[in-house]
N, C-alpha and C positions, 0 to 999 in steps of 0.2 A: 448548570449541573451541580448537584449536591456533592459534598465531599464523600458521602457514603457510596453514591453511584460511581464516582470516579475511582474510588478504592477497589470496588468490585471489578470494574472494567480493567484496571491495572492487573488484577489477578488473571485476567483472560488474555493479557498480552498487549493491551493498548498502553500508550505513553501520553502524559499530559505535562503541563508546565509552560514555561516561556522560552526554553532553549531547545535547540535541535541541531543536528548535523548540517542542515542546509545553510547555516551561517558560514560554513567553511567548505562544504562539499555538495556535489549533486547526489543523486541516489545511487551512484556507483554501479550502474547496470553491468558494465563490462567486467568489473571486479567480481560482482556477484556471480555472473555466469562462469567465470574461471573457477571460483571457489567451489561452487556446487558441482561443477564437472569433475573436480579432483577429490571429492569426498563422497563417501557412500551415503545412501539414504538414512542409514541408522547411525550416522556420525554423532558423536557427543560434542558438547561445547569444547572439551579439551582437544578433540580432533580438529575442530575448526581453528583453534588457537595455534596448534602445532602446524597445520597446513599453511597458515598465513605467516607466522613468525619464524618457525624453524625450517619448513620446506620452501618458503617464499614462492608459493604458487602464483602469487600476484605479480611477481617480478619487480618488487620494489628495490630501490638502490641501497638502502640502509636498513638496519634493524629498527631504528627510530621510525622510519617511514612505514615499515611493516606494522609496528605497534600502533601507529596513528591510524592507519587504514583499518586495522582490526577494530579499534575503538569505535570509529565511525560506523563501520558495518554492523557491529554488535548492537549499537544504539538503534540503527535503522531497522535491522531485521531480527535481532535477538540472538540468532545463531545458537539456539538452544532448543532441543527437542521437547523440553518441558513447557515451552511457550506454545499455546494452541494456534496462534496466528502463524508463527514460523513453521510449525508442524504441518499446517494446511498448505502453506507455500511450498514446502519441500515435497509434499505429496503430489501437488499439481504441476510443479515446475518441469519435470522431464517429459510431460505428455505432448506438448506442442511448443516448439521454440518460438513460433510466431506470437504466442500468448504471453511470453515471458515479460516483455516490457510493461504491460498493464498489470500483470501479477505483482511485479516489483513495485510499481507505483502505488498499488492498493495498500501494500504492507507499509511502505514508506509514509503514506498518508496516515495510517493508523498509529504510527510510532514517532512521527516528527511533527510536533505542533506548529512549528514554523512553516513547513510545507503545507500542512492542512489549512492554515490560515489564508493561503493564497487560492484555495479551490474556488470560492465564490467569484473571485475576480476572473480567473481563467475560464470557468464554465459560463460566465456571463458574457463572454465574447461570442458573437455569432460566427458560424463556419465561414471561412474565407476572409474574415476581418483581420486587418493588420494589428499586431500587438507589439508596439514599439517598446524598447527597453525603458524609455522615459515614463511610459504609462505604468509599467511595473514598479519603477522607482517611486513614482508618486503614490501608488497604492501602498507600498511597503512603508513609506515614510509616514503616511497617514495612519496606518495601523500600528506602527511602532515609533511614535513620535519621540524624538530626542534620544533614541536608544543607540542608533548606529551612526558612526562617522560617515561622511560622504563616500569615502573609499570602501568602508565595510558594507554600506548600503548597496553600492554598485556590485560588489562581489556577491552579496546575498541575492540580488536580483538576477545576476548571471547564473548562479547555481540553480535557483528555482526555475528559471527559463530553460536551463539545460535539462533538468529532470522532466519537465512537461514535454520537452521536445523529444527526449529519448523514449518517452512513453507513447509518442505518436499523437499527443493532444495538440501540440504546436508543431509547425513545420517551418523549416528554413534555418540557415546557419546564422546569418546576420539579421535579415529582415524576417521576423517571426509572424506567422499567420495562424489563425485558429484552424485546426484540421478536424476532419471527421474520423473518429477512431473506428477500427475494425474489431468488433467484439468476437470472442471465442467462448465455447462452452466452459473451458477452464476459468476464464476471466469471470464469467457470470457466477460460476460456482463460488469462487473466493469472495466476490462482492456480496452475494447473498449470505455467505457464511459470516462475514463481518457484521452485517445487519442482524443476523441471528444471534451473534454474541452480544449485541446491544439489547437483546430482549424482544426483537421483532419476530412476528410469525405471520404466516399466510400472506394475504394481499399486501400488508404493510412492508414486507420485504422488498417488494418491487417498486417502492416509491421512496427509497431512502437516498441520502446523499451519496451512498456507495454506488447504487445502480444509476444514479444521475450522471455519473462519470461517463457513461457510454452514450448518452443522448439517444437511446433507443425508445421506441414505443413499447407499450405494455405487451402487445402481441409479439413483438420481436424478442423481448426479454423472456416471455413464456416459451417461445420456440427454442431459444437457446437453453433454457432450463430443462425443457423436455429432452433435448439432445444430450445434455449433461446427465440426466437421469438414465437415459438409455445406455449410456457408457459407464454407468456405475459410479459416477463422480459424486452423486447426491441422490436423494429421492424427491421427486416432484410429482404430485398428483393434482389434477385439476378437473373437478367434476361438479357440474351444476353451479359454476361460479364460486365454489369453495375450493381453496387452494391449501395444499399441505406440502410443506418443505421440511425435509429432515436431512441430517448429516451423520449417518451411521459410522461409527468408528473415529469420528473427528475429535470427540471430547471424552475424557475420563468421566467416571461417575461423579467425582468431586467437582470437576469443572462444569459439568451440566447443572449441578446444584447451584453453583455460583451464577451461572447464566440465568437460571430461573429466579434467583434473587434479584438480579439486575432488572428483569422484566417487571418487578413490583416496586422499583425505586426510581423516583423521578430524578 
């Protein structure tokens, strides 16, 4: 990816680099649920800071723990209505609680390069296959050679496995197995939106790394997109093999201009 394309995607809410919260935490699904349930849809970044640090809605034992939790959550999810990805998450979040784990995973993948780097490994496991921690350790050690101490590598592997488990992609507390995820219209909407931010349109939206998370056939994805369109979550039209996908109200005029730039930059 060129530096120009990366800079444009960062304007749309993505994060890149070599560091991420999963070196120290999971995607903090329970904390995210608590925070979003205690703040209004129109909350500002200052409101989220106040909720976590001052009101202690996450129930952390010390102020330092609150500030650390806030830092990790802000990195993972932005917690800023000016961020298009978080704004989409906030819009879809309250619609179906069952969809929330995969919604959180999608945003965490967009914003944590450490977690994103494990996606090929996890999705490469067939449904029902055992995914031992040692295999995750070996993968992370190969992709990050000499970067982590054995103890840090173990913690990193546990955090990553915890996130994929919380999202429903892995199953089991100690012995992890690859699970079949249950997709929802809200999930498909956000995954298609992330592909849209990357400059994809039409049919290409249904064959991205984002939609591959679900392991669905094209027919299944289109059915979910149709359901989402009927519910007003997005616009999906499919006629004569030509597909149109739009997200009215998701982006400002300036953000849409950036998205169009992205589509022309490799």
